[in-house]
N, C-alpha and C positions, 0 to 999 in steps of 0.2 A: 618471661621478661628477662633480658640480659642484665648484667651488672651495671653497665653504662646507662642503659635505659632506666633502671631502677633509681640511680642517682639523679638522672635528669628529671624524672617525673616526681618522685617522692621526697628526695632530699632537697634539691635546689628549686625545682618547679620550672614550668615552661616560661614564666615571665621574669626569670632571674636575669638582672642586668648589672653585671659586675663592672662594666666600663663606666658607669655613672658614679662610682664610689670616689670619695675624697680620701686624702691621707688619713684623716681622723677616723673615717669609717673602716679603713683597712686596719688601723691600729686597734680599734675597739673590738672588731670582729675576730682578729687574730688572737687577742687576749682571751676572748670568750672561748674560742675553739681550743686554745692552749690549756685553759683550766680544765675543760671537759676531757681532753685527751690525756692530761696528766692523771686525772682521777681514774679513767678507764685503764690506763697502762699500769698504774700502781695496783689497782684491784686485780688485774690479771696476774701480775707477778707475785702478789701476796697469796693468791689462791694456789699458784704453782709452788711457792715456798712452803706453805702449810702441807700441801700434798707430799712434797719430798721429805719434809721433816717427819711426818707421821709414818710414811713408808719406811724411812730409815730407822726410826725408833722401834717399829714393830717387826722389822726384818728378822727372820730366824738367824740369818748369818751374823747380823750385828749383835743380837742377843747372845748367841753362842760364843762369838769372839769376845764380847764383854765379860762373860762369865769365866772364860778361860784366862783372860788377861788378869782379872782380879784374883783368880786362884794362884797364878804365878807370882803376882805382886805381894800376896799375903806372906810369902816366906822371905821377902826382902826386909831386913830390919829397918825400922823407922820410916825411910822413904817409901817403902812399899805400901804400908798402911796409910801413910799420909796421902799417897796418890789415889788409893782406893777411896778415901774420904772425900777427896776433891772430885772424883768421878761420880760418887753418890750425890754430892752437892749439885753437880752439873745436871744429873738426871732429875733431881728435885726441882731445880730451876726451870728445866724444860717443861716438866709436868705442871708445876704450880704457878709459874710466872710467864715464860715465853709463849707457850702454846695458847693459854687463855688470853694473853694480850693480843696475839695474832688473830685468834678467832673473834675477839671483840672488834678489831679493825676490819676483819672480813665481813662481819655483819653490818658494820657502820658505813663503810665506803660505798657499797652499791646504793644505799639510801641517800648518801650525799650526792652521788652522781645524778640520781633521779631529781633530787632537790635543786641542784644547780640548773638542770634543764627546765624544771617546772618554774623556778623563779624567773629565768630569762624569757621563757615563752609566754607565761601567763601572769605571774604576780607583778613583774616589773615592766610589762609590755602595755603601754597606754593605748595601743592600737587594737587591743583585744577586749571585747566586752562579752560577759558571760551571763546567761539567764537560765532559770529553771522554769518549766511550764507550770501553769497554775495548779495542775492536778498531780504534780510530782510527789512521790512519797519520799520520806527521809531515809537515808541509808544508815542503818543502825548496825554497827559491827562489833559492839561490846555489850557485855552483861556483867554488871558489878565491876566495871573497869577491866574486865578480862576479854581479850580478843576471841571472837568466835570464828570457827572454820566456816567460810562463806563462799558461795559461788556467785559471780557476777558475769552476765552475758551482755553483749553489746553488738550493734551494727558496726560496720567498719567504713569510715569515710576518709580517713587520712592517717598517715604515720603518726600524727600528733595525738591520735586517740589513746595510744599507750600512755603518754605523759599527761593527758587530760584526766584519765582515770586515776593516775598516780596523784595528781593534784587533789582530786576529791578525797582520796584515802589519807594523804599526808596532812592536808590543811583543814579538812572538814571533820575529820574523825580522830586525828592524833593530837598530841599536846604541843603542836608547833603552830606559831602564828605567822601571818603574812609579813608582818613588820620585823620579824626576827632576821638578823643578818646570818650569812653562812657560818660565820664564827660562832654566833650564838647557838645555831642549830647543831653544829659539830659538838660543842661542849655539852649541850643538852643530851644528845645521843650517847656521848661518851660516859657521862656521869650517871645516866639513868637507864638501866637495862629494861625497865618497864616500858619506856618510850620506844626503844628499839624493838621490843617484842610486839608492840602495837602496829608496827609498820612491816608486817610480813606478808608479802603478796607475790604471786608467781603467775605467769602467763602460760596458757596451754596452746601450743601451735607447732607446726612442722615436726611433729613427733617428739616434742621436748616439753618438759616442765622447767621453766627458766625464769630468772629475773635478769633484767638488763643491768650492766653489760654482760653478755654471755657469748663466748666465741664458739661454743658448740652449736648455738642457734645459727650463726652465720655459715658454719660448715654445712648444716642440714639444709639451709636455703639453697646453697649452691649444688649440693650433691644429691639431695633427696626430693621425692615428689611431694607437692604441697598437700596431697590428700592423706599422707601418713599421719597416724593418730597415736596418742598416748594410751596405753591399755588401762583398763580399770584396776588391774593389779598394781601397776606402777603408781597410780594415784593413791590407792590404798596404802601402799608402802610409804609414800611420801608423807601422808597424814600421820601414820603411826610413828614414823621416825622423827619428823620435825615438829609435830604438834599443831597448834592452831595456826591458821594462815588463810589468806584469801586467794582464790583461784579465779583468774580473769580469762574469759573465752570469747573469741570472735567467731561465731559459727559460719560466717560468710567466707572466712579464710582470707580472701582477696579484698583489696581496697576498691571501692566503687569508683571507677573511672569512666570517662566518656566512651572509650573503646569497649570496655566490658558491658556498659549499659546498652550499647548498640547490639552486641552479640546476644545479650539476654533478650532484647526486644524481638530479635529474629527468632529465637527459640520460643518465645511466647506465641508468636504468630504460627509457628510450625506445629506446636504441641498443645495449644489451647483447645479444649478445656481440661486437658489432663495435667496441666501445671497451672500454678497461680501466676497471674500477671503482676510482676513487680516492676516499678519504674523508679522508685526512690530508694530501694534496697536491693541487694543481690540475694538470690535464692540461698537459704542457709543449707549447710551440710550437717547431717545429723549425728554421725558416728562418734565424734569427739564428745558431744554433749551426752550421748547415751553412755559412753565409757565413764565419763565423770560421775554421772548419777550412779552407775554400777559401783564405782569405787567408794562413793559415799555410803551406798547401801550395804556393801560388804563390811565396812568398818562398823556401822551402826548395828547390823545384825549380829556381828561377833559380840558386841557389847551386850545386846539384849539376851543372847544365849548364855552369857556368863552371869549377868546380874538380874535378869528378869525385866519386865516392862518398866519403863520410866518415862515420865513426861519430857524430861530433857534427854538429849542424846550425848552420851559420853563414850570415850574409848580410852583405855589405859595406854599410855605412851610406852613404847618399847625402849629399853636401855640395853646396850651391849655389855657383856661381861668379858673378863679375861679368858674364860673358857669357851669363847665363841658361841655362847648360848644367849638366848634372848630372855632377859628378865623383865618382869612387869612390875612397875612401881605401883604400890597400892594408893599412893597419895598424889599421883601425877595424872590428871585426867584431861582429855581433849574434848572441848565443847564445840557443838555445831549450832549454827544459826538456824532459827526457825523459818527464816525466809531466804528465798533466792531473789536476786535483784536483776531486773531486765532494764537495761539503759539504752536510750535512743539518743544519738548525737547528730546534730545538723549544724553545718557551718554556712553562714550567709555573709554576703558582702553587698553593700548598696552601690548602685551604678547609675550615673546620670545618663538618661536616655530621653528621646522625644516620644517614642512609642514603645510601651512594654510588650514583650513577646514571650510566650511559653511554648516550647516545642511540642508539648503534649496537648494543650488545650487551645492554642492560638493566642490572639491578642488579649491583654487585660490592662486595666487602668494602672497608671503610674501614680505615685504619691508625691506631689510637688516636683514632678520631673525625675523622680528617683525610683528605680526598679530594684527590688530586693532579689538577688540571685543566689542560688546555691553555689558553693565553692568547695573545692577540696584543697585546702592550703598545704603547701609543702612544708617540710620540717623547717627549712631555712627561712621561710616567710615569717614564721613566728619567732625563730631563734635569733635572727639577725638583730643588730643593735637598733635601738629605737631612734638613734641619730640618723640611721640610713633611711628610715621610714619618713618620707616627705609628708608635709602637712596636707597635701592633696591626695595622699594614698588613702583609699577607703578602708574603714576599720573591718576587722573580722568579728562577726557576731556569732557567738556559739550558743545554741539552744539545746538544753539537756532535759530529757524526760526520764524519770525513774519510776518504775512500776515494781512493786514487791509482790511476790507470790509465796504462799505457804509451801514449804518444801515437802511436808509429810505426804500429801496425795501424789506428788510427783515421784517420790521414791517408790510408790506402790505400782506405778505404771509399767507395762511391758514395753518392748522396743518400739512396736508400731504406734502405741499411744504416745510415747515420748516424741516420736517423729511428728505426729499430728499436733502435739502441744507446741513444739518449736514452730511449726508451720503457722499455727494460729497467732503466735506472738509476732511473727514477721508480717502477717496480714495486718495486724493491729498497728505495727510500725508504719507500714505503707499508708494506711488510712490516716494515722496521726500526722505524718509529714505532709500529706495532702491538705489536711485541715490547717496545719500551721502555715502553709503557703497562702491560704486564703485569709488567715487571721492576723498575720504579722503586720505591724504598722510601725511607722517612724514618728517620733515626737521631736 
């Protein structure tokens, strides 16, 4: 898919009608986009500034020049030693004040960008209604108020899936409330590192481990193949370096669209019974899931080899030293969740019709002249101002199902069994969505 087609389908949507906007709609939407762009741009340049300062600070040339300059200044009476003192104070300011301040901002701003999008798309959007299925499990990401390293997998229905899962993480599991303003959230995050540490999540896709916004991801989307995966070693190193965090994976890679559904149905006809027939999900791709499990397993096996069997899974976090050696802190442990979470997302919208029709099963009854249809809402459909959404615009109904699985038996599986396990989960999703189609009702 080309860049223009991507924006047309996933960002704006096929039904995007900009000509109907009033001046107020333009002002509100421009304001929202402006806030989002400012956050993204500041985040990018902040990351660039930190990178440049740390490279400059650790450069051999700079260190050598600094030492020689101080050696020369030492022999200059009064002013030389005063200058050396000022240089040392500046070095201390860099190490103890400036860089920690910038790193705090660098940790905080991506969370704020996600929060801005989540508030506009879900929290403050009256046209979005969200429900969990009756059999959904709770997502538990903490133990004794400590974040656990957790893997979440999900089907992929919309670009909004990224921010829907972010919503679940930020508002359902962290210490942030839906009625908190953006200013309240900013100062909560700024003042409490514990809250920032609880909102550590990254996505696995396009050969990258990333959190949004991430320019490397956009480069990979344009230049690399969609089937490229992150290696198990890279995941292992990420866990060892960063500590606890959540990894979010969409095994389908692509978003389910009408075009892809038609292609998949053709493949179903050509290769059945050697492939499963999917109508509500895309066939999952296994390698990234396998690599992620291998990365988890390598971390945990390293721990067991060092410390012996333990009911909990820990790994000591690496810290770098000035001698370029990896030191292991005796009191800094990384904890793993006992469960893996499998999430199913479905978007519905009610539509006024005289006769209901389903392309798979034919006609079925409407409910008071209303048919519930599946939809793949574009990002802008949820992000645009609520003032733009007319009173006659049907709501977006989001149904979420969460299934937890003990991760211990999964870690013991070989690659073939892991493929089969993922396949079984996607068959379950297919059947679940079919069941929801027949059970969903309007009141």
